[in-house]
C-alpha positions in Angstrom: 11.5 -4.6 -2.3 10.0 -8.0 -1.4 6.2 -7.9 -1.1 4.2 -10.3 1.0 0.5 -11.0 0.6 0.0 -10.2 -3.0 -3.1 -12.4 -2.8 -4.7 -9.6 -0.7 -4.5 -7.4 -3.7 -5.8 -10.0 -6.1 -8.8 -10.8 -3.8 -9.6 -7.1 -3.7 -9.5 -6.5 -7.5 -11.7 -9.6 -8.1 -14.5 -7.8 -6.3 -13.5 -4.3 -7.4 -12.3 -4.8 -11.0 -11.7 -1.1 -11.6 -8.9 -1.3 -9.1 -6.9 -4.0 -10.8 -4.8 -1.9 -13.1 -3.9 0.6 -10.4 -3.0 -2.1 -7.9 -0.9 -3.9 -10.4 0.9 -0.7 -11.2 1.6 0.0 -7.5 2.8 -3.6 -7.1 5.2 -3.3 -10.0 6.6 0.0 -8.8 7.0 -1.1 -5.2 8.6 -4.4 -6.2 11.3 -2.5 -8.1 11.7 0.2 -5.5 14.6 0.5 -3.0 13.0 2.4 -0.2 15.3 2.8 2.7 13.2 5.4 4.6 9.8 7.1 4.5 11.5 10.0 2.7 12.3 7.7 -0.2 8.6 6.9 -0.6 7.6 10.6 -0.3 10.1 11.5 -3.0 8.0 9.5 -5.6 4.6 9.4 -4.0 3.8 12.9 -2.6 0.3 12.0 -1.5 1.3 9.0 0.6 0.6 9.1 4.4 3.4 8.0 6.7 2.0 6.9 10.0 3.1 5.1 13.2 4.5 1.5 13.3 6.2 1.8 9.9 2.8 1.9 8.2 2.3 3.7 4.9 -1.1 4.6 3.4 -1.2 4.8 -0.4 -4.1 6.4 -2.4 -5.1 4.0 -5.2 -7.0 4.9 -8.4 -7.2 8.6 -7.8 -7.8 8.2 -4.1 -10.8 6.0 -4.6 -9.2 3.2 -2.6 -6.7 3.0 0.2 -3.8 0.6 0.6 -2.0 0.2 3.9 1.3 -1.5 4.1 3.9 -2.2 6.8 7.5 -1.8 5.7 10.6 -3.2 7.1 13.1 -0.8 5.6 16.1 -2.6 7.1 15.4 -5.9 5.2 13.4 -4.5 2.2 10.1 -6.2 2.9 6.6 -4.8 2.4 3.7 -6.5 4.0 0.3 -5.7 2.6 -2.0 -5.1 5.6 -5.2 -3.7 4.1 -6.8 -2.6 0.8 -10.3 -1.2 0.7 -12.7 1.6 0.0 -12.7 4.8 1.9 -15.6 3.6 4.0 -13.8 0.4 4.9 -10.6 2.3 5.6 -12.5 4.6 8.0 -13.4 1.4 10.1 -9.8 0.2 10.6 -7.0 1.5 12.8 -4.3 2.1 10.1 -1.5 2.1 12.8 -2.4 -1.4 14.0 -4.0 -3.3 11.1 
């Protein structure tokens, strides 16, 4: 999968260094994935939340952080929309961010 906005992840781990390894692991796994549908993601990430507008919410670092991505399954592109703490996540609309 192609992933856009990796800088969003880097900016986050610069202020939350404990998230760096987990975000790099997610990035590596997603870049090498071939997700064609939400079911493909669920097959390897059981705790992921599939929500409206092709958004997917991943739990990062043992659910300490949240990552929201928008996925275009038809062209194999992931757009990083949000990464943050649970408190920050609670203040955004995951379906539209």
